[in-house]
N, C-alpha and C positions, 0 to 999 in steps of 0.2 A: 851549047846549054850546060848552065851552072847545075852543078849536084846538090841534093838537100843536106843540109848539115844535121848530122847524126847526133842523137842527144846521149850523152855518156851515161851510164847507168850510176856512175857517182853523182852525176848531178841530179838525177831523177830521186837519188837517196837521199840529197841534201834537202831537196824541197819537200819530201815527205816528213822528214825530220823536223823543219821548220813548222809545218802545218800541223803537225801532232803535239809539238811544244806549246802551240800558241792556243790549240785548243784545250789543253791540258791546263794551261794559264788562265782562260777563259772559266773553265768550270771551276778553278780552284778560286778564282775571286768571287764568283755568285756563293760558293760555300762557306767560305770563310766570311763572306758580308752577312752571312745568315737569311739571303734572299732567295736562292734558288728559284728565282720567278721562272726560269724556262723548264724545269722539270718538274716543280710543286703544282699540285691540283688546286683550282682556285672555284669559290662560289661567290655568288653576287648577294648583297645586301642593300637597302636603302633607308633612308633616314630623312625627315624633314626639319627644317628650321625657319625661323622668320627671317635672318638674314645670314649671308654667306660670310662678309665681313674678310672680303680677302682671300678666301680659299680659291686655289686653283686645280685643272685637273693635275695628276700625279702626285698629288699631296700625299704624305704618308699616312696609313691608318693604324693606329697604336691601340693595343690590347694591355689594359694594366703596367702601361710603360714599355711594352715589346712592340716593335714593328712588325705587322702582320699582314700588311696589304697597303693598297694606295686607292684614291680617290679616281674613278672612271669619268665621272661628269658633275657640272655643278650646273643645273638650269631653273630655271622658274617653274613652278610647278603649275597645275592646272586646278588645285585645290584652294577653295574658297575659304578656309580657315587663316587667319592671319599669323597664326603660330607656324603655319606650314606653307610659308609664300615659296621657299627654295627648296629644290629635289636636289639631294645628293647621294649618287649613286658609287657603291664602292664593291672592291673584288678582296676578297681575303682569303687566305690558305685555307684548304680546307681541313689540315690538321688542327687547326682552332676552331673549328665550327660547334663542337661540344662546348666551348666555354663561352659561346655569345648566345644567351639565351632570352627569353622574352621579357627578365627583369632586367635585362642590360639597357645601359643609357648611352647616348652617343653624345658627345660635347664637341666645342669648335675651341681648340687650343692654340697657343702661340708661343715660339721658341723665343722667350724674351719678351719685352715690352712692344718691340717693333719687328721681331722677327717672323718666319715663316709659319704660315698656319699649317694645322694638321688637326685630325679627327682624331679623340680619345674615347676609347670604347670601355665601358667597364665591364668586370667579367661576371657574368650571371650564374648563380648557383640555385634558384628553386623554381625557376620557369623551365619551361619547353626550349629545345634547340631552335633557335630560327632558321627556317626552310630558306630553298632557293629563292632569291629575289623577295624575302621576306623583311618586314619593317622592324628597324630598331627604334626606339622612343628617343627623340631628340630632345635635350635640355639646353637651355640658353644660359649663356656664361657672360659675364659682366664685360664687354670690351674695353679697350682703350680709351673709344672715344666718351663712353658713359663715364668711366672713370676720370676722364680729364674733365668732362662737365661738373661731375661731382666736386672736382679738386677744386674747380673756379666758384664753386657756390660757396665751398669750405673758405676759400680765399678772401671772397666778397664779405662772407660773415664776419671772419677775422679783423677784416677792415674795419668794418662797423663797430665791431667790439674796440679794436683799437681808439677808434675816434673817441667813442664814449668814454673810455679811462681816461685819455687824455683828456676830456673836457671835466670828469672829476676831477683828476689830480690838480687842473687849473683851479676850480672852485676853491679845493683844498688850500691851496697855494696862497690863493686871495682872503683867506679866513671866512669864506661861505661855508654854511652850513655847521652842523654840531661837530662833526670830525675837524672842519676847518678851524673853528674858534677852539676847540681842543689844544689844536696844534700849534696856532698863532694868538690867540688871547693869553695875553701875561696875567691876567686878573684870574682867569680861569686856573692856569697853572698855580697860581698862587694860594687860591681856595682848596684846591686838591691838596697840595702842600701843607698849607693850615690843616686840613682834614686829617691828612695822614700823620701829622704829629701831635694832633689832639688823641687821634687812636693810640698812637705809641705811649702817651703821657698816662691815658686809662689804663692801659694792659700793665705800664709800671706800679701804678697805685694799686692795681688788681694785685700784682705780683708781690706788694709790700703790705697786703692787707688792709689796705684802706677802702673806705666806703662799705656798702652793704654786700656787695659781690666780692670784694676783697676778704671782709669777714668771713664771709659764708665759705669761701673757699680755704682760708689759712686759719679760721679759729678752730681750735679743738672744742672748745664746749658746745658751737652749734652741730660739730660732729657728733659730738655726745648725746645731744639733744635727739637729732636725726636717730642716732643709732638706738635711742630709747624709744623714739615713737615706732621702730622697725621691731624692737622686741614686743611692744605692747600688741602691734598688730599682728604678729606671731601668734602671740598669747592667745588672741580673741581666734585666730583662724584654727588654733590646736582644738578651741572651746568648743567652737562651732562642729569641728569635725567630729569631736566627741559627743556631741548630742546635747551639751549644756545650755542652759537659757533657753528664752523662748524661740529665739532665731533659730538655735541648734536643733533644740526639739521639732521645729517646724521642717528643719531640713532633713532630721534623722528618724523621726518619730512615723512608723508606719500608720498607728492608729491615727494620728492626726489627717494624715493622707487619707486613710481610707473615710474618715468622717465627712471631709471636705469633698471626696468623691460621691459618697452617698447623698450628701447636701444637693450636689450638683444633680444627681440622679433625679433626686424628689424635684428639684424646681423643672427638670425636663419633664417628669410627670404631669406635674401640675400643668405646665404650658401644654403638653397633650391634651389634657382633661378640657382645659379652658378652649382650646382650638376646637375640640368635638363638640362642644356645649353644654357640658357637665358643670353642674353648680351653680350657686348664684353668680360668681363671675363669668364662668361659660357662657350662660343664658344672657347676661349683661352683654357679652361682646358677641353673641350669635344669633339670639333671638329678636327678629325684626318687632315683634309685636310689643315685647318689653321695651326696646330701645322707644317705639312709637309712644308708649304710655307714659315713660318718662319724660320724653320731648314734651306732650301735653301737659303734664305737669309744670314741668319748668315754665312753659307759656303761660300756664295760669298764675304762677307765683310771680311770674313778671308784670301779669296784669294787675295783680292786687297790690304789687309793690307801686305801680303807676298810680293807682288809686288812692294809696295812702300818703303818695307823695304831693297828688292833688289835692288833698284834704277832702275826700270823698268818705263817706261812711263814718260810723262812731270812732272807729280806730283813727281814720283819717284826720278826723276833726280834733280827736285828743292829742293826736301829733303835732297837728298845724295851726288849731285855735286857741292863743294864747289865753281868753277870757276864760274857757273851759278850764285850761290848765289852772288859771289861776283860781278859780271857784272850787276845783277838787283839791287845790292845795290847802286853802282855806279851812274847805269842811274838813281835811284831813287833820288839820293842825286843831280844829274845834274837838273832833273826837279824842285827839290825844289828849287835850285839856280835860276833858270830861272824863275820861278813864282817869287821868289822875286824880281827878277831884273824889270820884268813887273811893279810890283807894284810900285817900285821905281822911273821908268823914262819910261811909256807907249808911248810917242811919239817916243822913240828910236825905237820900234818895229813897229810902224805904220807909217814910212815914204814911202810915193808911189813916186817912181821917174818915170817920162813919158821922153820919147823920141820921136820926131818928125823926120821922114825922109823926 
């Protein structure tokens, strides 16, 4: 019968040394990588989003750019809110629990455009710390699909714009439209060139003192006249400022202002009296009885005028009957003649004849 092989102490010692070295290596890896997953305490939080967009279990969880945990599960939630269609549960090291508060936000991030997905937590400052299994508000980020759709829309718009620019350029090249004619029509170019030449000639004439504008700009006589007018205006302004003349007194004399102010005040008092019905004008404006009497008088005068116009009454006949007018005119002439004869020979009309029976 074979004897069992005895293990030498040296072999056991070598085995223990290998196990201890391996354990130290594993612990060093965890501490150097900053994870310490085996030894660090963790607590759990949850967030909700409308879509996971490629997020997987085990994806890292970052807090302000520092990896602090991992994604435990990504499942469809029972919430009826479309913004909370996906439930994402995370485990985070307890040492960061005080930095994750109710004002923190969870966003879905990507390493590069097509890289792995992760959850980015913002650091909270004002809210309360999120409790165990508490919810962190989820925020939507524009994913690569939406970015590509927007880029496609932009490219389509650019393509349409390019076609329109090409069409406009072709029209201009064919000489269509104002710009096309301006570029391609020699007559228009000649007109513009001729106009520019005329403008240049006119500026040259002005520079040489020709024409009204040229003389105005170059002539010393015009300058002297203008300077004289300015001097006179300055003297007038000085006289006005000194209170001389009618306009100066009107601007400077307080007495004139006071008189005008008193006149305005009297006019105001007069209007107040009229409005109150005081005086003849006030009664005329305010007294209904007086108005009625005047209205009746005007109506009667209107009726008399109508009768006169129709030839009724003595005055009407006098104004409208030509025979009566002629008789009166003839009688007036006879009276004038009688008076004239009487003045020439009064004795003729004052002889008294006596007869004795």
